[in-house]
N, C-alpha and C positions, 0 to 999 in steps of 0.2 A: 400422330400419338404424341403423347407426353414422354418424356424419361420415364417417368415412375411407371406408365404401362408399359413401355418397353422393358425396362427391369425387371417387371410383373412376370411379360412372355417369356425372357429367355432363364427365369428362372423354372417355370413351368414346361419348359422344354427341357431342362438341366434334369430336373425331376421323372418327366416321360421317359427322357435318355434309362436312367436310373432303374426303374420301374422297367424298360423292356422294350416301353410301346416304339422307342424308337430307334434302328440298326444303324450304326455307325459303318459307312462305307465308305474307302477311300475313290476318288477318282480312277477310273482304270486308264490304264496307259494308252490306251488307243482312243480314248474320250474324246482333246484336243482336236485331234486328226478326223476323226466323222463332225465333229462339230461344226468344222471349217467346210468340209463336205457339204453339210445341211444348207448352213449358212450362205453358200456359192451357190447351190440348187434352186433353195427356196427364199430364200430370205428376198431375192425381187417379187416372189409369186405371192408371200402370205405373208410381208413384212414382219419376220422374227426378227429377233434382236440377238447378240451374241448370246446372253443368258438363256433364251428362249433356247434354242439350237446343243447349245451344253447340256442343260436339261434332260432333253430328249436324247441327246449322246449318252449321256451315263443312265437312263433307263434302259436304251438299246442293250449298252454292253453289260450289264449287270443282268439285263435276262429280266429284265420286270415284266409282270403278269399284266397288271394294269398300271395307268398314266394317270395319277389325279393332278388335276391344276384347275384354276379357276381363270386362268388367262386362256382366253380365246385363240389368239395366235400359236399358244406352245399347245393346245387340245388338236389344230389342224395340223400341226407339225406331227404332231404323236401319230395322227389317226394317217396322215400321208406314208407312216413309217410303219402301219401295222399295227401301231400298240392302242390296245381297246382303252379308251380315255370316259373316264363316270366326269 
């Protein structure tokens, strides 16, 4: 991705946030502990990276109903934790 393309994506995300498409949410207090446990248990089995387990940990803590990702490792981890992935 070029710098101008990156700037365009960033600008569009900012516009979407103002329009209410995306909701800002802070990392839940317990997210790092859950991330660590997910990485310990599933890292060797699924090959998940830290960002994968943090993403899923946040979804769990925020009581997400669906987990959207194009990353197969994240999707496998989310399913293993009972999240419905798309």
